[in-house]
N, C-alpha and C positions, 0 to 999 in steps of 0.2 A: 589664255595668253596667245599671242600671235605666233604661228608656226615659225620655226627658226629661219627657213628660207625666205619667208615673207618679211621677217625682221631685217634680213640682209638687204632685200629690195628697198624697204622703207629707208634704211640708212643710206643706201646709194642714192635714192631719189632726193633725200635731204641734202646730201653732199653736192649733187648736181645742181639743185636749186640755189644753194649758197654760191656755187661757182658761176651761176648765171646761165646754166645750160638748159636745154629743152627738157621737159619732163619725160618720164619713162612710161612704159606700159606696152602691151601688145596692141597693135592697131593695124588696120588694113586701109588701103586707099589713101587719099590725100588730094591736094589741088592739082591742077594741070601742070604737067612737067615734073611731078613727083613720083617716087617709086617705093617699092616694098622689098625688104629683105626678110626671108622666112626660112625656117628649118625645123628640125625635130631632134630631140634627144630621146630616143626610144625608151619607153618604160620609165620615164623620169619626170613626173609632174612636180610642179612647185620648185623648179630649179631657177636660180637667178641667172639672167643673161644680160650682159652689158654690151652697149654699142659705143664705139669711140671713133673719132675721125672728124668728118665734115659736120657731124652732129653727135651729141652724146645723149644716150637714152639708157633706161633700165627697164627690164621686163621679167616676167616669170613664165615658165612653160605651163600650158594648160593640162587638163587631165590626161591627154594623150601624149604629152611631151612636146607639143608644138609651140613655137614662138614666132612672132612677127613684129617687125618695125616698119610702120608705114609713114607716108608723107615725107620721104627723104629726097633731098636734092641730089643731082649727080655729084659723084665724088668717090673717094676711097674711105672705106670703113673697116673697123676691126670688131669682130663678134667674139665675145669671150663668155663661156658659161662658168658659174661658180657655185659650189655647194659644199658645206662643211663635211669632211670625211669622204670626199669623192675626188677622183681624178678623171680628166676628160681626154679623149683622143679625137682630133688634135686638141691642143690646149686652147687655141684660138684660130680664127680664120679671117683672112683679109679679102674683102669684097670691093669690087669697083662697079659703081652704078653709072650707066651712061644713057642708054635709050630704052631700057626695059627692066621689069622686076627681076629679082634674082631669088630663086628658090633652091631647095635642096642643100641649104647650109646646115648640114647634119653633123651630130657629134655622137660618140659612144661614151657611156659613163661606166666607171668602175668604182664601186663603193667599198670602203674598208672599215666603215664605222656603223655601229648599231647601238641604239640606246645610250649614246654619248661616249661609248668606248670605241677606239679606233685600233684595229689590229696593225701592229708593225712587224711582228715576227711570231711564228712563221706565217707566211702568206700563201693562199688568200685568207686562211683562218686557222685558229689553233684549237677550236673545240672538237670534240669527237664528232666525226661525220658518219652517219648511220646508213644513208641510202643515196643512190644516184640513179637518174633516169633521164633520157633524152628523146626528142622526136627527130632530131637531125644533128649532124656534126657541129652545127653552130647554134644549137638550142639544147643545152644540157643543164639539168637541175641537180643540186646536191643539198641535202638537209642534214641536220644533226642536233646535238645538244645545245642548250642555251638559245633556242629558237634560231639557230644558224640556218640561213637560207642563202645559197650561192647560185648564181646563174652564169653560164658560159655562152658568150655570143659569137664564138669562133675566133676571137682575138684576145679577150681578157675575161677574168672572173670578176663579178660584181657581188658585193654583199647586199642582198635585198633586205629591207627592214622586215624583221620577223613579226609573226602574228601576236606574240605575247612574250615579254621578257621571261627568261628562265624555262620556258616550256621546251621539252625535248620532242623533236620531230623524229618519228621512227621510220617513216616510209614516204616515198614520193613517186608520183606518176603524172604524166602530162599527155594531152592529146594534141597540143599545139602551143605556140609561143605565148598565147594569152589564156591558156587554160591548163593550170597545174593543180595537183591535189596533194595533200600531205596528211598523214595520220600522226597522232600525238600520244605521248605517254599519259596525258591527262584525259584521254577518252574523247578527244575532239577530231572531227574531220574538217579540214580547211581547204579552201579553194582560192586560187590566184586568178584574177580576171585581167591581168595585164598591168594593173595599177596598185592593187592592194590585196592582202589576204583577208578573207572573211570566213566565219565558221558556218558551214552548212549543217553541221551537227555540233552544237555547242556544249552538249553534256551539262546543261544547266543544273540538272538534278544531282549530278555527281554519281549517278548509278552505273554509267558505262565504264567497264574496266579499261585498263590501258589498251590502246590500239597499237598494233605492231607492224602492219604493212597495208599497202593500198595498190590496187591495179584496176585498170578498166579496158574495155574494148572500144569505147567511144565516149564522147562527152556526156551522153545520157545513159551510160551503163558503167558504173564504177562500184567496185567492191572494196571494203576494208574489213580486216579481221583483227581479232584481239584475244586477250586472255579469257579463260572460261568459255571457250567456244563461240565468242562473240562474232556475229556476222552482220554488217550493215550494208545496205544497198542504196545507191542513188539511181533514180530512174529518169532523170532529166528535170524533175520537178521537186521531189522531196527525198529525204533519207528515211529509211525504215529499217527496223530490226527484223532480221529474218531468222526463223527457227532453223537450227542445224541439228545434225545427228549426234554430235559429241559435245561434252562439256570440257574437253581438254583444251589447254592453251594453244591457240593457233598463231603461228609465227611468220608464215609466208603465204602469198596468194599470187596467182597468175592466171590469165584467161586468154584463149584464142579468139573467142567470140562470145556473144551474149548467152549462147546455149552450151558453152564448153569452158568451165572455170574450175581450177584446182586450188586447194588450200592444204597446207601442211602444218604440223605442230609437234608437240611433245609426245613421247611414248609411241613413236612411229605413226602418228595420226596422218592419214590422207583422206580427204573428202573431195567429192566432185559434184558440180552443179550442171544439170542437163537442160537448163532453161525453165524448169518447173520446180525442182526440188533438189536439195543436197542429199547425198548418200555417202556412206563410208566405203572405202576401198581398202581391203586387207593389204598391208605392206610387207608383212613377214618379218618385221623388226620392231623392237621396242625402243630403239635409239631415237633421240630427238631429231626431227627433220626441220630445217630452218628456212629452206628456200626451194622454189620450184620455178622452172622456165621450160618453154618448148618452142620449137620452130613450126610445129604443125600438129594435127590431131594424132599422128602416129610417131611423134618424136618429142617426148617430155622427160625432163630430168628432175630428180628429187635428190637433194643433198642435205647433209646434216652432220651430226656428231659422229665422225668416223664411219659414215655410211653413205652409200650412193645407190640409187635405183634408176631404172629407165623404163618408160612406157612405150611400147611399139605399136600402139593402136589396138592391141588385143589383150595384152597381159603385161604385168610388171615383171621385170627381171628379178632374180634373186638378189637380196642385198649384198653388196660387195664393200670391202673395207676401202677407205680412202682417208687422206688427211682431214682433220676437222675442217668443216666448211661452214661459211656464213652466208654465201651468196652464189648464185649461178645465173649466167645470161649468155646470149650468143647472137650472132647475126644470121645463122643458118645451121643446118644439120651437121656441117663439117667445120663449124667455128663456134665452139662453146668454151666459156671460161668458168672455172670454179675457184672461188677465193675464200680465204680464211686467215691463214698464217701459220708458219712463216712462208710456206710455199704456195704457189699458184699453179693450178693444173689446167691444161688445154686439151680439148677433144678435137682431133682433126678428121674424124670420120671413121678411123680404124682403131685408135688407141689414145689413151691419156698420156700426156707428157708434162713434166714438171718444170717450172720456172721459178727462179728465186725472187722473192719480194725484197727490193733494195732498201726498204724502210725498216724491215724486220719488225713491223707493227701488225697488230691484229686488224684485218680488213673486214668490213661489214657489208659493203655493197659493190656491185660491178654492173656496168652497162656497156654494151658493145654496139658501135655504130656500123662497123665493117671489119673485115679481117685486118685492116691497117689502122684502125682507130678504136680504142676502148679506154674506159676510165674505171678506176677502182679507188674507193675511199675507205677510211677507217679511223682508228684510234688516234687521238691527239692531233687531228687535222691532216692525217696522212692522206696524200693524194698522188696516185700514180697514173701514168698514161702509156698506152701501148701504141707503137708506131708501125707494127707489122714485123718488127725484128726483136724488140726488147721492151721491157717495162722500165721507165725512168721516173724519178721523183719529180712530180709536177708542182710540189710546194717548194718554197724557197726559204732559206734561213736555217741556222743551227737549231737543233732540237734538244740540246743539253739543258739540264736544270740550271736555272739562274737564281742566285741567292741575294743579290744586292744591286742597287742602282744609285748613282749619284752623278751630278753634273755641275759645271761651272756656268753654263748658259744654255739657252734653248738649242744651240748648235754644237754643244760639246757635252755629251753624256757618256758615261761608262757603265757597263753592266758586267758582272762577273759570275762565274758558276763552276760547275763540275768540269773535269778534264782540263782545268786551268784555262777555261774560256775567258777571254777578255774581248768584249764587244764594245764598239765605239759608234756613236751617232753623231753625224756631222750636219744634221739639219735636214738631210734628205734620205739617208740610208744607214742601216746598221751593218757594220763590217767587222770581221775578226781581226784582232791585232795579236801578233805573236808575243807570248810572254817569255819565251826563252827558257822554259822549264820542262822537265820530263813530266809525263802524265802519271803513270803508275797508280791508277785508281785513287786519284786525289783531286783537289780542286781549290778554288778560291771562294771565300765565304763572305767577304765584305770589301767595299770600296768607298773611299771618302777623300776629299781634298780641300785645299784652300783656294785653288784657282786652276786655270788651264795648264799651268806648268808645275803644279805641285799636287800630285794625286798619289794616294797610297792604296794598296790592295794587300790583304792578308789571307792566308789559307794554309794548306799542307800538301806534302808530296810523299812519294814512296809509301803508298798505302797508309797514309796518315801518320807515318812514323817521324816525320820531320816538319816543323813549322817553317813557313817562309813569309817574308815581308818584301813586297815589291814597291818600287817608287817610279813614277812617271815624271820626267823633267820637261815635258813638252814635245819631245821627239822620240824617246824610247823608254821601255821598261827595263829596270835592272834590279837584282836582288840586293837587299840591304842587310848587313850583319846584325844579328840579335844575340843576346847572352845565351850561353850554352844551355842553361836551365830552361830557357824559353824554346830554343830550337828543338830540344829532345823531350820535352815534358809530355805526359800522357793526356794532354788536352790540346785542342787545336785553337788557334786564334780565329775568332769568329765574328768580331764586331770592331768598328773603328769610329772615332769622333775626335775632333780637336777644335781649339779656339783660335789657333794661329799656326803659322809654319813651324814654330818652335814649341808647340804645345799640342801633342797628338797622343791619344790614348788608344790602347787595344786591350780587349779582354778575351779570356780563354774559356772554352766549353769542353768539359770532359764527358758529357752525357753519351756521345756516340761511341767512344772508345772504351768506356767502362773503367777508366783509370781514375786515380785520385785527382780531385780538383786542385787547381793551383792556389797557393796561399798568397798570390800577388796578382797585380795587373801590370801592364807594360806601358812605358811612357817614352816619348821622343821629345828631346829638349832642343832640337835643331841641329844636334851634332851626333847623338847616339841614342840607342834604345837601352833602357834599364828597367829593372823590376821595382815596383813600389808595393809594399805590404798592404794587405787588407785585413780586417778583423779576424777572419777565419776562412779556411779554404772553401770555395764555392764555385760551381760552374756558372759562369755569367754569359748571357746570350745577347745583350744589347747595351749600348752606352750612348748618352747624349748629354749635352750641357748647354746652359745659356751663357756661360762665360768661364774663364779660367778658375774661378772660385765657386762654381756652382755646376757640378757634374754628377749625373745619376747613372748607375749601372744596375741592371736587373738580371735575375737568373732563376736557378732551380728552387723548388719548394717555396716560392713566393718571396725569395730574398731580394731586398732592395738596399743598395749601398749609395752613400752620398759623399762627395769630396768637396771640402770647403776652402780649398786653396792650400791647406796645410796637411791634412790627413783624411783617410777614408774611415767612415763609420757606418754601422748598420742602422737602418731606419725601420721603424715599425709601421706597417701599412695594414689596412683592414682586409687581408686576404685569408682564405681558409688554410693556406700553407700546403695544400694538397697537390697543387700543380705548379707548373713553371710559368714565369713571366718572360716573354719573348721579345718585347719591343718597348722602347721608350722614346718619347719626343715631346717637345714643348714649344710654345710660342714665346715663352719668357719665364723668368724665375717664379712667377705666380700662376703659371698655367702649364702644368706638366701632365702628360698622359702616359700610362703604362698599359700594355696589352699582353695578353697571354691566355691562360685558362680563365682569367678575369680581366676586366678593363677598369682601371682606376684613374681618378683625376685629382691633381693637387691644385688648390686655389691660392696657395700662399699661406694658408692657415691650417688646413686639414685635408686629408684624403677622403674621397667618396668613391663608391663603387657604382658602375653602370648596372642598371637592372639586368639580371642574368637572363631574363626572358628575351631580351634584345639580342643576346649572343647566340641563341640556339642555332641560327642558320650559318653562323660564321665558321663553324667547324665542329667536328666530333671531338668532344672533350673526353679523352681517354687517358687516365693516369698511367697506364701501362705502355702507352705509345711513346715513341721518341718525341722530344720537344718539337721538332719540325713537322711532326705529323698530326698536330692537334691544335684546336683553338685559333683565336685571332693571332695573326703572325706579325703584323706590321702596323705602325701608326705614323701618320704624317699630316701636316696641315699648313694652311697659309696664314692662319691666325686663330685666335680663341673661338671664333664663330664659324670656322671652316676646317673641320678635322675629319680625317678619313681613317678607317680601320679596315684591313682586309684579312680574310681567312680562307679556309678551304671552300666554303659554300656560299659566301655572300660578302657584300661590301657594306659597311656601316658608315653613315655620314652624320655629323653633328653640325647644325647650321646656327648654333647659338641659342636656339629655342627648343629644338626637338631632335630626336634621332630618327633616321629613316634607313631602311634596309633594302638593298637591291641584290639580285642574284649575281654571283660570281660570273663575269662575262667570259671566263675561260672554263674548259673542262678540267684544268689543272689547278693545283693549290697555288695560291699567290703568296709570295715570300717577302716582298719588299716593295716600297713605293717612295717616290721622291718627286718634287716638282719645283717650279719657279714660283716665287711669291705672286707674280703677276702674269704667270704663263701656264702652260700645260702641266698636268700631273702624269707621271709614268709609273707603271706597275710591272714587275717581273715575277716569273714563277717557274714551276716545273715545266718540262717539255719545251723549253726555249720561249715560253710565253712572254711577249712584250706588248703591252697595250698603252696607248696614250689617251688621255682624257683632256681634250682642249678646254681652255677656260671659257 
């Protein structure tokens, strides 16, 4: 299949041809009196670029990111780059040709999409970030889980297409803008050449244990270390395994030169390479050492699990207690940072001083450009920057767990979550909207509406002691009265669905509070909320219907209820009954899907179960875990041949003929999804994760 960017250009060229405009493409030269406009989008091959004005053209950038439009008459033109999942600075440029060619029409690119998923919150990414390294203040690399690769060009972070979906990158090092290296949990050593990642050590046999860190002294001297004492070395031509003195897991590596390299690991392991062989160095501790860095041959720091040591060129210092550390780096002997969490420590040359981590997250990596510029990264996309005075959060967006998402249009979406978070998408940005409720360890669990001026949200407050129902009228949120037995019951309202403004249902879940399940569901008739009896008390987790007389609710122990317009009844489905059902959705009365510890489908005649082997990656199925902590969690689709199921570990897609599974694009559990029938799909989850999948 044609690459996506090439398809864009083909579509543009077709449109231009229909419009009677000149064809597209990169070209140089032309007849007498004609000129060329050229430029570069650094590190961005195959990006569509359009030209408008005195002539209309379409082109793509080459392997170096360069584009050119030749044979142009004098006049004014507008150059605009376009690529799915990317933004450009500037968005377009106006050029006037008169007597000469115009070059240097350059753009910078910032990508937020990878493998079809586009991060919308938090930014620049929400996956766990494991390592950071830079060669200059405007050339910084960050890697992490789910093949996350980010690059900072001094102005913005770009999400670089990862080497392989789902692969965890554990370490990063670079010698220059077009030469970066990454180690992976899958035992691979990867190299970035300025355009793409390639495996220089592919681990095709699968024999290489997980690799944990990478460092080099030059482009032809790169070391990576891993579990079981693994040592790999790149000499500029090939990668080779190198015998080492220990079998202990190695977790960090740093080198000053080709003949002075250190590595650290579990049980106080320290080994050193002198240019010929590795040898062990007695550390005096059995604590795990996780990182090493030095400013020179007589100034090397080793940090780990509540322990810190220093090499002065002659001997190691006695181990000293310190907060648990994951990384260490500095710009010189009097500017060294040690990170882990929740505190960060700085060495100024005489003593260590403590600084608070504003994210209160576990940090895994730190890199220091200067005493006034440093970066730290960690759990759930945590990203901090030091300006010489303080650490500030460099990622944007709320980090609270999100439980539900719904929208009336592509420019009007709502997401709700813990701490009564109400987030709204206006087509360009997610922003918080005040709910007018106290927090008190509570939150909103579901959101649903009939239109932009009729949206409902349900949840609880006062440490889950009181249920709340909120309504949005197009301008503000306000609480709506509910019956006393609903407000104070030992189950919280956790799901919503309706067929019309005067037909809205809410169901209650008692699993988190351990109280008795409710013997009713709750209904809005356009004027007030009331209780409607169900066959027996049961915790219900989800509700959906195709119409007022065809409503499904699912819950604990494989229970499924159906409403026929007059009353609720229990339906027998082919489940084991051992686990909970967490989600329900359908494209119509004869196509209904249920997801949870099992995935079931109703075809109008009978229920069938999805092969359990396909669900293995969707989440850990643990009968003793809370319902929200296991299995497939949500289901939604555009029709019977386009259905999506999300869980903790993967995303399952049904295309009408077969199921395909892809890795969870987030490091967090995904809790809900919703989309437009002819537009994008949105997924929300823990840690404030919001992802968009354009159609």
